[in-house]
N, C-alpha and C positions, 0 to 999 in steps of 0.2 A: 488761544488764536487759532482760527482755522487755517489748515493750510492750503496754500496757493499749490493747487495742482496746474505744471508747467503745461501748454498746451502745442507746443513745438514737439511733432512725432520723435525726432531727435532726441529731445531733452527727458520726454516721456520715456523713450526706453532706455536713457540714461539712467532714471531714475530710479525703476526696477532693477536696474543691474544686468539687463539682457544683453550678451555680447552678440547673440546669431539671432537672425530670425531669415526663416526658409518658408515662403510663401509660393505656394502653386508651382514647385519646380517639376519640369520636365527634361526627362532626359532621352537622347536617342542617337536612333543614326540617320542615316539618309532614307533606309528603308523600313525602321521598324523603331516603333517608342517603346523605351525598357522601364521608363519611371514615369508615373500617371499623377501629376499633381499632389507633390509630396510638398505640408507644410509642419512648422513644429519653431519653437521658440527654443533659447539657453540662456541660461544666466551664468551670472560666474559665479566659481564655486559651488556649483550644481551640474548633475550628469543626467544625460538623456540614452536612453538604449533602444538601440534599431532592434529588433529579432524577427527571425523569419528562415526559413530553410532557401539552398541553392535556386538560383532564380528570380528569391525574391524582390531584390532591388535595393537590399540593404546597404549591399558594399557600393553599388553604382551609386544612391544617395550620397554617401559618405563621402566618397570620391569627388564626386560633384561637387559637393563644397569648399573639398579642400584644393580644387582645380587638378587632379590628378587624374581624371578620364584616361581610358586607353585612346589611341590614335582611331580616328573615326566614329566616336562617340564625344557626343558635347550635350550641356545645356540647352534645348531649344525653346526654353518659356519658364517664367516664374522668375523670382526673385531672391538672391542671395547677400544679405545684409551684415554686414561687419559691423559692430559699434557704428550704427546709422549708415556706414558707407554701402555702393551697391558693388560686387565685385561682377557681376555676370556682365554687366556694360561696359567696363574699363577697356581701357586700350590695351593690348598684350602686356607691355611693360607694365603701366603702374598696378595692371591685377596681379601680376607676377609679383611686384614688389609686397603688397599687400598680403596675398598668399603664403607669400614669405616668411613676410615680417608676426602674422598672426596667426597662422596654424602651425602645429607639428604633430607630425602623425606616427604612431605604432602599428608595425606593420605584423602579421601572422607568427612569420617565421624569420627570427632573427638570424639565421645561418644564410638566407636568401636575402636579407635588407641590408646586411652588411657586405661589406669587398673584401673579400679573403686574401686581396692580395695587398692590401693597408693596415699598418696597426690601429688601434681601437682611436690611439692618440690623433695619428694624420687623420682620421675619420670625424673626428671630432671638431680638429680646426678647420675642416672645412666648412662646417654646418655654422659657425660663428660670423657675427658680425663682421663687413670690412675691414675696420674700425681697429677692430680687437685683432682679427686676424695678421694685420700688417705687421705688429707687435709680435716677434716671436715668444718673448718672455711673459708677456701678457694673454697671448693665446694656451698657453702651456699653464700658466695659475688657472685660467678659467675653464680649462677642461679638466684638471684637479679638482677644484670647487663640484663641476659639474658631475664627475664621479663620485666623489665625495655625499653630494647630495641625493645620490642615487642610492645609496647605500652599499657602495662597491667598496669594499676593504684594500687598504695598500693602493689607493689612486695613483700614486705616482709611477708604481712598480708597472699597474694594467694599462697606464698608456704605451706600454712598449710590445705589451702583448698583441696576438694577431687573433681573428673570432675563435680558430678552430684549438687554440690553447686554453679556450673561456668555457664553464659550459652553458646548456642554454638558457638559464634563470641569469646569469651574468650576461650575458650575450642580450639578454633583453633588457637589461637593467643600461646597459651599454644604448640600446637604443631608445632609451628614454631619454638619455642623458644628451642625444644627437637631436630628439624632436623638443627638448626647452632648450637648447643652445640660445637661442633668438629674444626667449623668454615673450612666449606667443600666448595672447588672451584664449584659445581654442585648441584643446590637445582632441586627436582624433586615435581611438583604439581599435583596429581592426583585428578581431578574432585574436587578440595581443596573446592570449593563453591557451588558446585549445593546444599547443604543440608540447605544452607542460604538466609536468606531475601535480598533482593537487596540493603538494604543501609548497612546492616553489610556486604556482599558480597563486596559491593566496598571498604570498612573499609580493609577488608582482602588483598585485590587485589593490593589497595595503599599501603598496610606494605610489601607485596613478592615487587613491585617495589621498594621502599624504600630500602630493603636488597641487593636487586638487584645493585643499583645503589653505595651504599656507603660501600659494601664487594666485588664491582664486581663481584659477582656470576651471572654464565653462569645457566638461569634457563630453566627448560623444561615443558610447561603447558601442560597438558591432559587433555582435556575437549570435550562434544559434544555441548557447548554453545558456538554460534560463534561470539556472543558479545562478551563474555572473549577474544576470538581470536583475535579479532579486535581490542580491546582495548590493549591488554597486548603483545600480540607478534610482534618480528620485522618478522621473518620468520613462514612458516606456511605447514606443513605438510598434506595433507588430504587419509585418508587411507580406503581402502575397501577389505574387506576380504583378509585381511593380506597384502595385497600389497601398495604399493604408487601410488594412480592414477592422482596427481600434486602435487607439493613443488615449493616454491619461496618465493620473500617478499609477507608481507602480504597483503600491500594494493593491489600488482598486482593481488593475487590469488581470492581474494573477491572483486576487482570491475570488475576484466577482468577475469575470471575463462575461462580456456580453454576447460575444461575434460565436458562431459554431466553428471557425476556422483555429481561434486562441484556444477554445476550449479542448480541441483535437491535438493541439501540438503538446499543452500542458497534459493531457491523458499519457500522451508518449514517451514522456519522460523517464525515463530508469529511476526508480526512486529506491531511496535506501530504506524506506520503514515501510517497501511495498511486501505482496506475497514471498513465501519462500517457496525455491522448487521440489518437487517432489522426492523424498528420501525413499529408497528401496528399507522395507522392513527388516530383511534379514541382512545380515552380513555376509558379502558376496564374495568372490575370489579375487586376487587381485591380478590386474591386468600389467600392470607397470611395477617394479619397485626398484628406486634408487638408493644404494647405500655409500657413504661416505664420497659423494663425487664430489671431485676439484677439476677447476679447468682454471689456468695460468696462462698469461702471456708475457711475453718478454716485453719491454720494454723498448719503443724502437730510441736506438742511439745509446743504449745502457743495456751491454750484453749481462750484467751478472743481475739485472734488477729486474721483479716481476709483478703483473698485477693478478692479484687473484679474484676473478670474477666468479666462481663459485667455490665455496669455502667449506668441504665437508656437509654436502646435503644429504638428508635422507628423505625420500619420500613414498608414499603408495598412493596406487590408482587403482581402485576396485571399477570391475564389471557394472557399470550401470551409472556410477557417479559422475559428476562433474565436479572437477579441482580447480579454484581458482587460485591462480599467483599474482598478488599485488607486490607492491613497491615500488619506489621512486626511479629513473632512470640511472642505469649503475648499478641497480640492486644483483643483476644476474639473473633474472627472470628470462629473459629472452633467450640469452645463453643457454640456460639448462632444457630452454625448449627446445634449443638446436640439438641438443645432446639428445634428448631421450627421441626424435626423430632419427638420427643419425647423419644430420648434416654436421656435427661437430662430431670428429673422434680423438681432440687432443685432450681428453679427461683421466683422471686415474677414479679409483672405485669400480663399484660393482651394480651394474645395471642387468636385469631380469625384465623379459616381454615375454607372457603367455607362459611362462612358467621356465622358460631358457634363457641360461645367460649370455646376454651380450658384450663381446669384448670386443675393445677399442683395437688391439692387435687383431682381428679378424681381419678376410679380407673383403672389399667394399661389394665386391657382389654376397657376400654370406650375410654381410649385414642387411642389404638391402632385402634379402630373403626374410630374414628375423624380423625387420619392420615393417615386412610390404603390409600389414594389417594396421600400422600407424599414419596417418596421413597428416600433413599442414594444410592448413588454411591462414593463409597470407595477409598481411596487416592492409595494404594496398592494392586493392582492382583494380587501379589503374595501372600500374608498373607489373603486376604479376602475372599478365595476361598476354599471349603474342598478339601483337597490334594485326600481325598478316593471316591468321586464322579466325576461321567464322567460328562459331558458339558450339555446334557440332562437334569440329574438329578439335576443338580447346577441349571437351569433355572426355572425345574419344582416344587421346593421347595416352593418357595412362593404360590403357586396356592392351593399345598396341605396341606399349613398351612393356609391361610387366602382366598383362593381363594372362589366367590360364586358357588353355584351349578352349573351353567352353566359351566363356566369355566371349573371345575373338570372334567365335563364329556367332555370337549374335550382338554386333557390336552395335548394330545400328540401332536394336531394340533396346537396348540397354542405355542409351545415350537417349531416347524417348522416355526412358522409365525414369530417368534421373531429371530430364529437365519435368517430368510430371511431378516427381517427389519435390525439388527446390522450388515448383509454382512458376516455371517460365512456359510462358507460352510454345508450342512445337512451332510455329512461323518464326520463333526467333534462331531457329537453327541453323542457318543461312547466314545472319548479320554477325559482325564483326565489331570488336569491344567499344569502338568510337561510334557507333550505334547503338549501344546502350546507355542506361543510367547507372550513376555507381550502384544503385541496391540490384540491380539487374547485373551488372559485372558482378557484385559479391555472392549473387547467387550462382554465377555461372561457377564462378570458383569454387564456392561448397558442392556442386557438383561435381568438378574434376577430382575432389577429395572423396567424392563419397565413390568413384568410378569402379575402383578396385575390391567396393565392400567390406571396406576397413571397419575394426572393433574399436576403434579410437582415434580421434579428431584432437589435432594440438592446434588451438587456434590464437595467433597473436594479435592482440587489437582488432579481433575481426569487423566491430563497425565503425570504429572511432574517424572514419574520412566519412561516416554518412549521416544526411540528413536522421533530427527527431523521429519524424514519421516511418520514413527507411528503416529506420536503424531497430522501432520499433518492429516491421516487418521481417527483418532479419533475425532477431532476439527468437519473437514468437515459432520462427522457421524454425532455428537449431533446437529452441525445445520440443517445438513436436517430432524432430527426426528422431533425437535423443530416445523418446518415447517408444516411436514406430519402430526403431531399430536396436533399441537398445544398445545406444552409443554411451561409451564412455570421450570424456571433454575431459581437455586440461586446457585452462582458458587463462589469457595472461591479460591484462588491462589496468589502465592508470583510472580506468572510470569504475567506482566502485558501486554506483548504480547497478551498472553491469555484472561486475561477478555477484551482486545479491538477488538480480533477475536469473541468472543462468546457472550457479555453480550450488553443490550440498555442502562442499565443502572448500576452505580457504586456509591457505599456507601464505604468511608474509613474509617477506627477503628484506632484508636492509643488507649492504655491504658483502651480497656474495653470502649470505648466513639466513636460515631460517629462525626468524625471533617470535615467532607464533603461529598456529596452528589448533584447528579446532575444524566444529561444523560451522557453518554461515552464520546461521542463527548465535552460537555462541560468540563465534569474533564481531559480530555485529552489534547485540543487547549488551554482554558484557567484556570486552578485550579488556586483556591483563598486562600487555607490553604499554610501555609510553609511547613507544612509537607506531605503534598498531592505532593508539587512541590519537596520536596527532594526525596522522592521516583520515580518520573519520571527522577529526573536528576540522579541520580544511576543506572539507568535501561544501564548494558553494552550495546556496539555498537555504542553509539553517532557518534562517527565518521564516520563509516560506513553509518549509517542512513542519517548523513548529507551530504553524495554523492547523495543519490535519490531526485531527481527532484520533487520529489510527499510528499515529508515529509510535513507533518503539524504540528511538534512539535514546543509547543512555549514557551520554559520551560528555563530562564536564568542558563545558567552557570557559575554564578558571587558565 
């Protein structure tokens, strides 16, 4: 018997399982258009990825679909159909009802999207349907069901917890529970795992995948992480400057990109099967040695209890080496870095810099003198720069405070040379941070760290806040500076692609303890510790990397 093809457009969409159709969507303000004619369809139980750099329009597109555009921005043209119902042209009340019932949104940072003054239970209660919310017992039962559904252990207990009492991964699970509280048809994940470690990221992405299958959700994944898109999206839109540059099945777009911009994005991804950085042919002398470093913190409200952040760590950094420190949040890597640069002196153990012992009991002035040749590159270029200072003033400040007489005498020339070293145009000297892009701000941070001509740079997540192409330029810059200045690096990152790109050696930390150490090649190709293997297995984009004939990763996926 020949199948009868429905002719009604709504029936045709239902037969195809399409829950969302976006056609020729335009978004903008009264002065400027931000999104230009984006179109895509989403089926129940399927996922669409939207990828691009900052300013590409990917988040604006997703927020227009969800009805969450910022003030002054609106959908100026096109169509957004949810199960055949037009969302754009409805009156305010009906549109809000449609969007409230059919959409759930998981935002990037769970600590920002959750109310710190309300318990998880109270926030879940607010998200429930009116009829359930009116019955407190039914509301409590539904809240427990939701927390259990997203994999939060002891859900009854967690209802009484505040966001600050939960880890980032648990908070993100709570956000997902809130997003699905009204049984939506469509879930939008806007950079939902960017702030998470690779293993927690994998757990959250697995959870979204499970909910997609079980609840037949249509999922929109907004991300600049190509690996996440490769692993989790059935189809992908690549956006640039508010336009769709390329779209289609994820396998085709990522393995056979047709457009130059897509090719450039893929080329900028720090690959865990990429080339290794240069190693010295000789064994260089150590510049930093740490032995049995322990750092404890008192637990607030419990005078006798302590958290051990760093537990008996030994570490050696040699001249010209780049040492990567990896591990999940709470592993102690940032605490260890702060000890190495003298920002945390509450430790026990032995620390030696350039052959001289550094004592925690020494005066701050003496510690500063001893560690003058170790400088810090902060993670966030937005918050680590004084918005009132110009680029020249920011770079000159360390010279004014701690420079030698010779450095102070030629301060202006040094600032100019440093800007040239980090590839910043000289005309940027009079600009302030808000007039710079993210990459230009991070170059300014690096120039400031180089101002005293240090021998060691400690870089804490130096590119995590940057787009892929900007990230690649900063990594290339750091690599070139190590060669040009014979610098030694300590690099902290949860992105193992960044570690492989920059570092000659790797230390893996867990719960304050070093569980494995070795050359970058040995750690990535033949990890011994189960935790190291777990971190490597959790890296998104394994299927995309497997298609590369140059892949050298040897990690079991069992």
